N, C-alpha and C positions, 0 to 999 in steps of 0.2 A: 566471539561475537557472532560471526556469520559462518557459513560453511565454506569449504575450500573453493568451490565454484564462484561464490559471490566475492570472496576475498581476492580472486584473480581477475574480476571484472575491471575494465578500464573506467575512468571517471565518466566518459561518454556513455558507456553501457549502463552504469549506475544511474546516470541522469535519465536515460531512456526508460529504464524500469521504474524510476520514481515518477516520471511523467505518466506512464501507463497506470500505475497505482492511483495517482491523483485523478485520472480520468475515470477509472473504475469506481472510485469513491463517489465522484460527482454523479455518475450514472446510477449508483445504488441509492444515493440520496433522492434522486428524481423518482426512482421506483418506489421508495418508501413513501414519498409524498402521494403517489398515485395508488398505493396498495390499500386494499381494504381487507380487514380481517386481522385479528391479533396474531394468528399463526404466520401469515405472510410478513407482517411487520417485524415479528421476532426473528424470523429467518433472515430478513434483509439486515436487521440491526446486527445480527451475529456476523454476517458477511462484511459489513462496514467495519466492525471492530477488528476482524481478521486483516482486512486490507490496511487499516490504520496502523496495526501492529507491525506489519511487513514494511509499510512506508517509513515508520519511525526507525526500524532497524536499518534499512538501507540508507536513510539520511545520516544516521550515526556512523555507518561505514564510510560514507562519502566525506563527512566532516573530519573523521580521523585521518583519512588519506590526504586531505587538503592541508592539514596541519604539518605534514611531514616535509 
């Protein structure tokens, strides 16, 4: 699922990275709301999607660890 580095992160470290990603997504959404121009909006939407994918992946790692 993740790489060796992420697999070795503690739950606290995972929670910290998840919080950072959530904040990044919030900031990107604010930028998207203020952006003008299709190119800027598309670039921001791509970044939001990448951040969401990373967030989903880390949440799955965290959930699998909490079940153990």
